[in-house]
C-alpha positions as CSV (number, residue, x, y, z in Angstrom):
1,X,0.0,0.0,0.0
2,X,1.4,3.5,-0.9
3,X,2.4,5.6,2.0
4,X,0.3,8.5,3.1
5,X,0.5,11.3,0.6
6,X,2.4,9.1,-1.9
7,X,1.5,9.3,-5.6
8,X,-0.3,6.3,-7.0
9,X,1.9,4.8,-9.8
10,X,0.2,3.6,-12.9
11,X,1.0,2.9,-16.5
12,X,0.3,5.4,-19.2
13,X,-3.3,5.6,-20.5
14,X,-3.7,6.9,-24.0
15,X,-5.3,10.4,-24.1
16,X,-4.6,11.1,-20.4
17,X,-2.1,13.6,-19.0
18,X,0.0,11.6,-16.5
19,X,1.0,14.8,-14.7
20,X,-2.7,15.9,-14.0
21,X,-3.2,15.3,-10.3
22,X,-6.1,14.5,-8.1
23,X,-6.1,16.2,-4.7
24,X,-8.2,15.0,-1.8
25,X,-8.6,17.0,1.5
26,X,-10.8,16.5,4.5
27,X,-12.0,20.1,4.6
28,X,-11.0,23.6,3.8
29,X,-9.1,23.9,7.1
30,X,-7.0,20.9,6.1
31,X,-6.2,22.7,2.9
32,X,-5.0,25.8,4.7
33,X,-2.7,23.8,6.9
34,X,-1.2,21.6,4.2
35,X,1.7,23.2,2.5
36,X,2.0,20.7,-0.3
37,X,-1.6,21.2,-1.3
38,X,-1.3,25.0,-1.2
39,X,1.6,24.8,-3.6
40,X,0.1,22.2,-5.8
41,X,-3.5,23.4,-6.1
42,X,-3.3,27.2,-6.1
43,X,-1.6,27.4,-9.4
44,X,-4.0,25.0,-11.1
45,X,-7.4,26.2,-9.9
46,X,-7.1,29.1,-12.4
47,X,-7.2,26.6,-15.2
48,X,-10.9,25.6,-15.0
49,X,-10.3,22.9,-12.3
50,X,-13.0,20.4,-11.5
51,X,-14.4,20.0,-8.1
52,X,-16.2,17.1,-6.5
53,X,-17.8,18.9,-3.5
54,X,-18.9,17.0,-0.4
55,X,-18.7,20.1,1.8
56,X,-18.9,23.7,0.7
57,X,-17.8,25.3,4.0
58,X,-15.1,27.8,3.4
59,X,-15.0,27.5,-0.4
60,X,-14.8,31.2,-0.8
61,X,-11.3,31.0,0.8
62,X,-10.1,28.5,-1.7
63,X,-10.4,30.3,-5.0
64,X,-12.7,32.4,-7.1
65,X,-15.8,30.4,-7.5
66,X,-16.1,31.4,-11.2
67,X,-13.0,29.4,-12.0
68,X,-14.3,26.1,-10.5
69,X,-16.7,23.7,-12.1
70,X,-18.7,21.9,-9.4
71,X,-19.6,18.3,-10.1
72,X,-22.5,17.2,-8.0
73,X,-24.1,13.8,-7.6
74,X,-27.1,13.3,-9.9
75,X,-30.3,13.2,-7.9
76,X,-33.0,12.9,-10.5
77,X,-35.8,10.5,-9.8
78,X,-34.7,8.3,-12.7
79,X,-31.1,8.2,-11.2
80,X,-32.5,7.4,-7.8
81,X,-34.6,4.5,-9.2
82,X,-31.6,3.2,-11.1
83,X,-29.5,3.3,-8.0
84,X,-32.0,1.4,-6.0
85,X,-32.2,-1.3,-8.7
86,X,-28.4,-1.5,-9.0
87,X,-27.6,-1.4,-5.3
88,X,-30.2,-4.0,-4.3
89,X,-28.9,-6.2,-7.1
90,X,-25.4,-5.8,-5.9
91,X,-26.4,-6.8,-2.3
92,X,-28.4,-9.7,-3.8
93,X,-25.2,-10.9,-5.5
94,X,-23.5,-10.9,-2.1
95,X,-26.4,-12.7,-0.6
96,X,-26.1,-15.4,-3.2
97,X,-22.4,-15.7,-2.7
98,X,-22.5,-15.8,1.1
99,X,-26.0,-16.9,1.9
100,X,-24.9,-20.4,2.9
101,X,-23.1,-18.9,5.8
102,X,-25.6,-18.7,8.6
103,X,-24.0,-15.6,10.2
104,X,-24.1,-13.7,6.9
105,X,-27.8,-13.0,7.5
106,X,-27.0,-11.4,10.8
107,X,-24.7,-8.7,9.1
108,X,-25.8,-5.1,8.6
109,X,-24.6,-5.1,5.0
110,X,-26.9,-8.0,4.0
111,X,-29.9,-6.2,5.5
112,X,-29.3,-2.9,3.7
113,X,-30.4,-1.0,6.7
114,X,-29.7,2.7,6.1
115,X,-29.0,3.5,9.7
116,X,-26.3,1.0,10.4
117,X,-24.6,0.4,7.0
118,X,-22.9,3.4,5.2
119,X,-22.1,1.2,2.2
120,X,-24.7,2.9,-0.2
121,X,-23.2,6.4,0.5
122,X,-19.6,5.1,0.1
123,X,-20.2,3.4,-3.2
124,X,-22.1,6.4,-4.5
125,X,-19.3,8.7,-3.4
126,X,-16.9,6.6,-5.4
127,X,-19.3,6.9,-8.4
128,X,-19.3,10.7,-8.1
129,X,-15.5,10.8,-8.2
130,X,-15.5,8.4,-11.2
131,X,-17.9,10.8,-12.9
132,X,-15.7,13.7,-12.1
133,X,-12.7,11.9,-13.6
134,X,-14.6,11.3,-16.9
135,X,-15.8,14.9,-17.1
136,X,-12.5,16.5,-16.2
137,X,-10.4,14.5,-18.6
138,X,-6.8,15.7,-18.0
139,X,-7.7,18.7,-15.8
140,X,-6.8,18.7,-12.1
141,X,-9.5,17.4,-9.8
142,X,-10.0,18.5,-6.2
143,X,-12.1,16.3,-3.8
144,X,-13.3,18.0,-0.6
145,X,-14.5,15.9,2.3
146,X,-14.1,12.4,0.9
147,X,-14.9,9.5,3.2
148,X,-11.7,7.6,4.4
149,X,-13.6,4.3,3.7
150,X,-13.1,4.8,-0.1
151,X,-9.4,5.5,0.0
152,X,-8.1,2.1,-1.1
153,X,-10.8,1.6,-3.7
154,X,-10.2,5.1,-5.1
155,X,-6.5,4.3,-5.6
156,X,-7.4,1.2,-7.7
157,X,-10.0,3.2,-9.6
158,X,-7.4,5.7,-10.6
159,X,-5.2,3.2,-12.3
160,X,-7.2,3.1,-15.5
161,X,-7.1,6.9,-15.7
162,X,-3.4,7.2,-15.2
163,X,-3.9,9.9,-12.6
164,X,-1.8,10.7,-9.5
165,X,-3.5,10.9,-6.1
166,X,-2.4,13.3,-3.3
167,X,-4.3,12.6,-0.2
168,X,-2.2,13.5,2.9
169,X,-2.2,11.1,5.8
170,X,-5.0,9.0,4.2
171,X,-3.2,5.6,4.6
172,X,-2.5,6.2,8.3
173,X,-6.0,7.5,8.9
174,X,-7.6,4.5,7.2
175,X,-5.5,2.1,9.3
176,X,-6.4,4.1,12.5
177,X,-10.1,4.1,11.7
178,X,-10.1,0.4,10.9
179,X,-8.1,-0.5,14.1
180,X,-10.1,1.8,16.4
181,X,-13.4,0.6,14.9
182,X,-12.4,-3.0,15.5
183,X,-11.4,-2.2,19.1
184,X,-14.7,-0.4,19.8
185,X,-16.7,-3.3,18.3
186,X,-14.8,-5.8,20.5
187,X,-15.5,-3.8,23.6
188,X,-19.1,-3.4,22.7
189,X,-19.5,-7.1,21.9
190,X,-18.0,-7.9,25.3
191,X,-20.1,-5.4,27.2
192,X,-23.3,-6.5,25.5
193,X,-22.5,-10.1,26.2
194,X,-22.2,-9.3,29.9
195,X,-25.4,-7.2,29.8
196,X,-27.4,-9.9,28.1
197,X,-26.1,-12.5,30.6
198,X,-27.2,-10.4,33.6
199,X,-30.5,-9.5,32.0
200,X,-31.2,-13.1,31.2
201,X,-30.3,-14.2,34.7
202,X,-32.5,-11.5,36.2
203,X,-35.4,-12.4,34.0
204,X,-35.2,-16.1,34.8
205,X,-35.0,-15.5,38.6
206,X,-37.7,-12.9,38.9
207,X,-40.2,-14.3,36.3
208,X,-39.8,-18.0,37.0
209,X,-43.0,-18.5,38.9
210,X,-44.9,-15.9,36.8
211,X,-43.9,-17.9,33.6
212,X,-45.0,-21.2,35.1
213,X,-48.5,-19.7,35.8
214,X,-48.9,-17.9,32.5
215,X,-47.0,-20.0,29.9
216,X,-48.7,-23.4,29.7
217,X,-47.1,-25.9,27.3
218,X,-50.6,-27.1,26.5
219,X,-51.7,-23.8,25.0
220,X,-51.0,-22.5,21.5
221,X,-49.7,-19.0,21.6
222,X,-50.0,-16.0,19.3
223,X,-46.6,-14.4,19.8
224,X,-46.1,-10.7,19.0
225,X,-42.4,-9.7,18.9
226,X,-42.1,-6.0,19.7
227,X,-40.0,-3.3,21.5
228,X,-41.0,-1.4,24.6
229,X,-39.9,1.9,26.3
230,X,-40.7,3.5,29.6
231,X,-43.3,5.5,27.8
232,X,-45.2,2.3,26.9
233,X,-46.9,2.5,30.2
234,X,-49.3,5.4,31.1
235,X,-49.6,7.0,34.6
236,X,-52.0,4.3,35.6
237,X,-49.6,1.5,34.8
238,X,-51.5,0.3,31.7
239,X,-49.4,-1.0,28.8
240,X,-49.9,0.2,25.3
241,X,-47.7,-1.3,22.6
242,X,-45.7,1.4,20.8
243,X,-45.9,-0.5,17.5
244,X,-49.0,-2.6,17.6
245,X,-51.3,-0.2,19.6
246,X,-54.5,-1.9,20.8
247,X,-54.0,-5.0,18.7
248,X,-52.6,-7.3,21.5
249,X,-55.6,-6.6,23.7
250,X,-58.0,-7.1,20.8
251,X,-56.4,-10.4,19.9
252,X,-56.3,-11.6,23.5
253,X,-60.1,-12.0,23.4
254,X,-59.8,-15.0,21.2
255,X,-56.1,-16.0,21.5
256,X,-53.5,-16.7,24.1
257,X,-51.3,-13.8,23.3
258,X,-47.6,-13.6,24.4
259,X,-45.8,-10.3,23.9
260,X,-42.2,-11.0,23.4
261,X,-40.4,-7.6,24.0
262,X,-37.0,-6.2,24.0
263,X,-36.9,-3.3,26.4
264,X,-34.5,-0.4,25.7
265,X,-34.4,1.6,29.0
266,X,-35.0,0.7,32.6
267,X,-34.9,-3.1,32.5
268,X,-35.6,-3.8,36.2
269,X,-38.6,-1.5,36.1
270,X,-39.8,-3.3,32.9
271,X,-39.7,-6.6,34.8
272,X,-41.8,-5.2,37.6
273,X,-44.4,-3.8,35.3
274,X,-44.6,-7.1,33.4
275,X,-45.4,-8.9,36.6
276,X,-48.3,-6.5,37.2
277,X,-49.8,-7.0,33.8
278,X,-53.0,-9.1,34.1
279,X,-54.7,-9.1,30.7
280,X,-51.5,-9.8,28.6
281,X,-48.5,-12.0,29.1
282,X,-45.4,-9.8,28.7
283,X,-42.0,-11.5,28.6
284,X,-38.6,-10.1,27.8
285,X,-36.6,-11.7,25.0
286,X,-33.8,-12.5,27.4
287,X,-36.0,-14.9,29.4
288,X,-35.5,-17.5,26.7
289,X,-31.7,-17.2,26.7
290,X,-29.1,-18.9,28.9
291,X,-25.4,-18.3,29.5
292,X,-24.3,-20.9,27.0
293,X,-26.4,-19.2,24.3
294,X,-24.6,-15.9,24.9
295,X,-21.2,-17.4,25.2
296,X,-21.6,-19.4,21.9
297,X,-22.9,-16.3,20.1
298,X,-20.0,-14.2,21.4
299,X,-17.5,-16.7,20.1
300,X,-19.2,-17.2,16.7
301,X,-19.2,-13.5,16.1
302,X,-15.7,-13.1,17.2
303,X,-14.3,-15.9,15.0
304,X,-16.5,-15.3,11.9
305,X,-14.6,-14.4,8.7
306,X,-15.8,-13.2,5.3
307,X,-13.5,-13.4,2.3
308,X,-14.0,-12.0,-1.2
309,X,-12.0,-14.2,-3.5
310,X,-13.0,-12.4,-6.7
311,X,-13.4,-8.6,-7.1
312,X,-16.9,-7.3,-6.4
313,X,-18.0,-4.6,-8.9
314,X,-20.8,-2.0,-8.6
315,X,-21.6,-0.3,-11.9
316,X,-18.3,-1.5,-13.3
317,X,-16.2,-0.2,-10.4
318,X,-14.3,-2.5,-8.1
319,X,-15.7,-1.8,-4.6
320,X,-14.1,-4.8,-2.8
321,X,-11.8,-2.6,-0.8
322,X,-14.8,-0.6,0.5
323,X,-16.5,-3.8,1.6
324,X,-13.3,-5.1,3.3
325,X,-12.8,-1.7,5.1
326,X,-16.4,-1.7,6.4
327,X,-16.3,-5.4,7.5
328,X,-13.0,-4.9,9.2
329,X,-14.0,-1.6,10.9
330,X,-17.3,-3.1,12.2
331,X,-16.2,-6.7,13.0
332,X,-18.3,-7.9,10.0
333,X,-21.2,-5.7,11.1
334,X,-22.9,-8.2,13.4
335,X,-24.6,-7.0,16.5
336,X,-25.0,-9.4,19.4
337,X,-28.5,-8.1,20.1
338,X,-29.5,-9.0,16.5
339,X,-27.9,-12.4,16.4
340,X,-29.2,-13.6,19.8
341,X,-32.7,-13.5,18.5
342,X,-32.1,-16.9,16.9
343,X,-31.2,-18.5,20.3
344,X,-34.1,-16.7,22.0
345,X,-36.6,-18.0,19.5
346,X,-35.1,-21.5,19.8
347,X,-35.6,-21.3,23.5
348,X,-39.2,-20.1,23.0
349,X,-40.0,-23.0,20.7
350,X,-38.5,-25.5,23.0
351,X,-41.0,-24.5,25.8
352,X,-44.1,-23.4,24.0
353,X,-46.3,-24.2,21.0
354,X,-46.7,-21.1,18.7
355,X,-49.4,-21.0,16.1
356,X,-48.5,-17.5,14.8
357,X,-45.5,-15.2,15.1
358,X,-46.1,-11.5,14.3
359,X,-43.2,-9.0,14.3
360,X,-42.3,-5.5,13.3
361,X,-41.0,-5.9,9.7
362,X,-38.1,-3.9,8.4
363,X,-35.9,-6.8,7.1
364,X,-33.4,-6.2,9.9
365,X,-30.9,-9.0,10.9
366,X,-32.8,-9.8,14.2
367,X,-35.9,-10.5,12.0
368,X,-34.0,-12.8,9.8
369,X,-32.6,-14.7,12.7
370,X,-36.1,-15.1,14.1
371,X,-37.5,-16.3,10.8
372,X,-34.6,-18.8,10.4
373,X,-35.4,-20.2,13.9
374,X,-39.1,-20.4,13.1
375,X,-38.4,-22.4,9.9
376,X,-36.1,-24.8,11.7
377,X,-37.7,-25.3,15.1
378,X,-41.4,-24.6,14.5
379,X,-42.1,-25.0,10.8
380,X,-45.9,-25.1,11.2
381,X,-45.9,-21.6,12.8
382,X,-47.3,-18.9,10.5
383,X,-44.9,-15.9,10.3
384,X,-46.2,-12.4,9.5
385,X,-44.2,-9.2,9.3
386,X,-46.0,-5.9,10.0
387,X,-44.6,-2.8,8.3
388,X,-45.6,-0.4,11.0
389,X,-44.5,3.1,9.8
390,X,-43.4,5.0,6.8
391,X,-41.3,3.7,3.9
392,X,-39.0,6.4,2.5
393,X,-37.1,5.8,-0.7
394,X,-33.9,5.3,1.3
395,X,-35.4,2.3,3.1
396,X,-33.4,-0.1,0.9
397,X,-33.9,-2.8,3.5
398,X,-37.6,-3.0,2.5
399,X,-36.8,-3.6,-1.1
400,X,-36.1,-7.2,-2.1
401,X,-34.3,-7.7,-5.5
402,X,-35.9,-10.3,-7.9
403,X,-32.7,-12.4,-7.8
404,X,-32.7,-12.8,-4.0
405,X,-36.4,-13.3,-3.3
406,X,-36.0,-17.1,-3.0
407,X,-32.9,-17.0,-0.7
408,X,-33.6,-14.1,1.7
409,X,-35.4,-15.2,4.9
410,X,-38.9,-13.7,4.5
411,X,-42.1,-14.0,6.4
412,X,-45.2,-15.8,5.0
413,X,-46.9,-12.5,4.5
414,X,-46.1,-8.8,4.8
415,X,-48.8,-6.6,6.2
416,X,-48.5,-2.8,5.6
417,X,-49.9,0.2,7.4
418,X,-51.8,1.2,4.3
419,X,-52.1,1.5,0.5
420,X,-49.1,3.9,-0.1
421,X,-46.5,1.8,1.7
422,X,-47.7,-1.3,-0.1
423,X,-47.3,0.4,-3.5
424,X,-43.8,1.7,-2.6
425,X,-42.6,-1.8,-1.5
426,X,-44.0,-3.4,-4.6
427,X,-42.6,-0.7,-6.9
428,X,-39.0,-0.9,-5.7
429,X,-39.0,-4.6,-4.6
430,X,-40.1,-8.0,-5.6
431,X,-41.3,-10.4,-2.9
432,X,-42.2,-13.2,-5.3
433,X,-44.8,-15.5,-3.7
434,X,-44.9,-13.6,-0.4
435,X,-48.2,-11.6,-0.4
436,X,-47.9,-7.9,0.5
437,X,-51.3,-6.8,2.0
438,X,-52.7,-3.5,3.2
439,X,-53.8,-3.7,6.8
440,X,-54.0,-0.6,9.0
441,X,-51.8,2.0,10.9
442,X,-51.9,0.5,14.4
443,X,-49.4,3.0,15.9
444,X,-51.0,6.1,14.1
445,X,-54.6,5.5,15.1
446,X,-54.6,8.9,16.9
447,X,-54.1,10.7,13.6
448,X,-57.8,10.1,12.8
449,X,-58.8,12.2,15.8
450,X,-56.7,15.3,14.7
451,X,-58.6,18.0,13.0
452,X,-56.7,20.6,10.9
453,X,-56.8,24.0,12.4
454,X,-57.6,27.0,10.3
455,X,-54.7,28.9,8.7
456,X,-53.4,31.6,11.0
457,X,-51.3,34.7,10.5
458,X,-47.6,34.0,10.2
459,X,-45.9,34.7,13.6
460,X,-42.4,33.3,12.7
461,X,-42.7,30.2,14.9
462,X,-40.6,27.5,13.3
463,X,-40.4,24.0,14.7
464,X,-37.3,22.0,13.8
465,X,-37.9,18.3,14.3
466,X,-34.7,16.3,14.7
467,X,-34.1,12.6,14.2
468,X,-32.5,10.0,16.4
469,X,-29.4,9.5,14.2
470,X,-26.2,11.5,14.1
471,X,-26.7,12.6,10.5
472,X,-29.5,14.9,11.8
473,X,-26.8,17.3,13.0
474,X,-26.4,18.5,9.3
475,X,-30.0,19.8,9.3
476,X,-29.6,21.3,12.8
477,X,-26.5,23.2,11.8
478,X,-28.1,24.3,8.5
479,X,-31.3,25.7,10.1
480,X,-29.7,27.2,13.2
481,X,-27.1,29.1,11.2
482,X,-29.8,30.6,9.0
483,X,-32.6,31.3,11.5
484,X,-31.0,31.2,15.0
485,X,-29.9,34.8,15.0
486,X,-32.8,36.2,13.0
487,X,-35.2,38.3,15.2
488,X,-38.1,37.7,12.8
489,X,-38.1,34.0,13.7
490,X,-38.4,32.0,16.8
491,X,-36.8,28.6,16.2
492,X,-37.8,25.8,18.5
493,X,-35.8,22.5,18.3
494,X,-37.4,19.3,19.2
495,X,-34.9,16.4,19.7
496,X,-35.6,12.7,19.3
497,X,-35.6,10.6,22.5
498,X,-32.8,8.5,21.1
499,X,-30.6,11.6,20.7
500,X,-31.6,14.1,23.4
501,X,-30.2,17.7,23.4
502,X,-27.7,16.9,26.2
503,X,-26.1,14.2,24.0
504,X,-26.4,16.0,20.7
505,X,-25.0,19.3,22.0
506,X,-22.0,17.5,23.6
507,X,-21.2,15.3,20.7
508,X,-21.3,18.0,18.1
509,X,-20.3,21.0,20.3
510,X,-23.5,23.0,19.8
511,X,-24.1,25.9,22.1
512,X,-27.7,27.2,22.1
513,X,-26.7,30.3,24.0
514,X,-25.0,31.7,21.0
515,X,-28.3,32.1,19.2
516,X,-30.8,34.4,21.0
517,X,-33.8,33.3,19.0
518,X,-33.3,29.5,19.5
519,X,-35.0,27.4,22.2
520,X,-34.9,23.7,23.0
521,X,-38.2,22.0,23.5
522,X,-38.8,19.8,26.5
523,X,-42.6,19.7,26.2
524,X,-45.3,17.7,24.5
525,X,-45.2,17.2,20.8
526,X,-48.8,18.3,20.3
527,X,-48.1,21.6,22.1
528,X,-45.0,22.2,19.9
529,X,-47.0,21.5,16.7
530,X,-49.8,23.8,17.9
531,X,-47.3,26.5,18.6
532,X,-45.6,26.3,15.2
533,X,-46.4,28.0,11.9
534,X,-44.0,25.8,9.9
535,X,-42.3,22.5,10.6
536,X,-38.9,21.7,9.2
537,X,-37.9,18.0,9.0
538,X,-35.6,15.5,7.3
539,X,-37.0,12.0,7.8
540,X,-39.2,12.2,10.8
541,X,-42.7,10.7,10.7
542,X,-43.8,13.7,12.8
543,X,-44.4,15.4,9.5
544,X,-47.6,13.3,9.2
545,X,-49.0,14.7,12.4
546,X,-47.9,18.2,11.4
547,X,-49.8,18.0,8.1
548,X,-52.8,16.4,9.8
549,X,-53.0,19.6,11.9
550,X,-52.8,21.8,8.8
551,X,-49.2,22.9,9.2
552,X,-47.1,23.5,6.1
553,X,-43.8,21.6,6.2
554,X,-40.3,22.0,4.7
555,X,-38.2,19.0,3.9
556,X,-34.5,19.4,4.3
557,X,-32.9,17.5,1.5
558,X,-29.1,17.0,1.5
559,X,-27.4,16.0,-1.7
560,X,-27.9,12.3,-1.2
561,X,-28.5,9.7,-3.8
562,X,-31.7,8.6,-2.1
563,X,-34.5,10.5,-0.4
564,X,-35.1,10.1,3.3
565,X,-38.3,12.0,3.1
566,X,-41.3,9.9,4.3
567,X,-43.4,11.9,1.9
568,X,-41.0,11.7,-1.1
569,X,-43.9,11.0,-3.5
570,X,-46.1,13.8,-2.3
571,X,-45.7,17.6,-2.7
572,X,-48.9,18.7,-1.1
573,X,-48.4,21.5,1.4
574,X,-44.7,20.6,1.4
575,X,-41.7,22.5,0.3
576,X,-38.1,21.4,-0.1
577,X,-34.8,23.1,0.7
578,X,-31.3,21.9,-0.1
579,X,-28.1,22.6,1.7
580,X,-27.4,25.4,-0.7
581,X,-30.9,26.9,-0.4
582,X,-32.2,29.7,1.8
583,X,-35.0,29.0,4.3
584,X,-36.1,32.6,4.4
585,X,-37.0,32.4,0.7
586,X,-39.0,29.2,1.1
587,X,-40.9,30.5,4.1
588,X,-41.6,33.7,2.2
589,X,-43.3,31.6,-0.5
590,X,-45.4,29.8,2.1
591,X,-46.4,33.0,3.7
592,X,-47.5,34.6,0.4
593,X,-49.6,31.6,-0.8
594,X,-53.2,32.6,-1.2
595,X,-55.8,30.9,1.0
596,X,-57.6,29.1,-1.8
597,X,-54.5,27.3,-3.0
598,X,-53.4,26.7,0.6
599,X,-56.7,24.8,1.4
600,X,-56.5,22.9,-1.9
601,X,-53.0,21.7,-1.0
602,X,-54.1,20.8,2.5
603,X,-56.9,18.7,1.2
604,X,-54.4,16.8,-1.1
605,X,-52.0,16.3,1.8
606,X,-54.8,14.9,4.1
607,X,-56.0,12.5,1.3
608,X,-52.4,11.2,0.9
609,X,-52.1,10.6,4.6
610,X,-55.4,8.7,4.7
611,X,-54.2,6.4,1.9
612,X,-50.8,6.0,3.6
613,X,-52.3,5.1,7.0
614,X,-55.5,3.0,6.8
615,X,-57.9,3.3,9.8
616,X,-58.1,0.7,12.5
617,X,-61.4,-1.0,11.8
618,X,-62.8,-4.5,12.3
619,X,-62.4,-5.1,8.6
620,X,-58.8,-4.0,8.5
621,X,-57.9,-5.9,11.7
622,X,-59.2,-9.2,10.2
623,X,-55.9,-9.8,8.4
624,X,-54.1,-10.0,11.8
625,X,-56.3,-12.8,13.1
626,X,-55.3,-16.4,12.9
627,X,-57.4,-18.6,10.6
């Protein structure tokens, strides 16, 4: 491997200038500090240099913008549809290659989950640079803010262009990222193994007599696999499932229902509440695990190895090194929590008879582990997956490629929250013989009770709804820098429970005190929505509630190859702003819209939501019942 900052050697390629260089820098600050880049780039930017821009911060300090041609990633709908088809096909080829390895189905890469696998962004980033190379021909190319995960793949890609790469400290940083990531994964694996052991031990001790009374081997159970939070219980101590709503209590009238839950916060309190539940049987996943299960899973993950004997190509470009980097950095991307669902389900089937298994469906590794256990240890159990929320275009995990539909572990049926999500899944995916059926929106039943308020005079109240992932910091920074110091606006920030303000501000060094017209919400969502004139969001499903209340919404759209917008197919009462746009201009357009057009767009938005989320009726609930 070339040393950091070394030039990549290659043979001459006809028509190319071997002296034309490719410069890669992490950001503008790195440029200012790097003497070799200052000397190498300054003199060449006057000659119509090309620029693949991942971050525009500080560009004005680099050169006159008129002399730079910016090459942006294509984001047309046709390009997005083509990317989904090609990427799902690429993962399908990996699934075919490694599908015989049991642990492969526990990897994040195989699931295509957008929150845990950055692979789609990395391969698209390499595609962007490839496009820049073709367009620039023999002109110098500057890449700002590339991901270190593409470093080795980029070096190989340059060989056919005969270009020289200068990326200071890249080799050392790549090695450090890989080593540090592997170390973090090992420590996390060890800590999670210990946590699971003590949680399993605690559950078995405390719930032993409870389970003997409530879990009879003579009964046939309808098992609902879900997740719970402290907010799943109201002030009276009554349980309401955050994903299935009233369904467990409805089904319990005619079935022996077992709620198999993984609880995220406050495990001892969860056990106490489960003991007090009378109408439903509520058992943690860990109850069906033992120490040997956890030890065996720990060892299998630790010793699992994946090899790519032949180069793996995406759109004609070798991305094998990106795959190797990600697998090495993440210890193959297998989370103990996901993998242990196989042993938990095996323990469940060894103790109980299960006639139906219903779970939240997103094609995540834990779901595949559960399905594999069902097929092996209880083949007569009917398996249904419930798509419980929105399906944005970026939800690649929901889209099954035609070439993998017979090898991916899938449920017997997929039940959706409504008509729109069923159409999206069918449009971008192919489930073969697995029926995809419209059911109802169990967790959004309350939306039917919301009545849109009349349009009010604009007061400058802007609600910024953040997501529970670190990428939401991009939207926060964008909105705060544009509105936080403007006296005409009052910007209220509502954080996600998974990424509260205390954690977000510390991790990204945000100081709300710097912005006099910024406030952090700690109140009720409905109160925040009622207060707001406009709601800004990226991928939050809160936008559905905002539209139901008659609030206009603005979708923040970064320059990504896929849309994270839950309403990517609808433009009713919705505006879009990119990272290069101005929020003030968009809000001005909203304020100036006449009332007749406003009401027409609102009616269209409400109709779309009704089609997206079907009502909870006896007719729509029938599909969940066992027959």
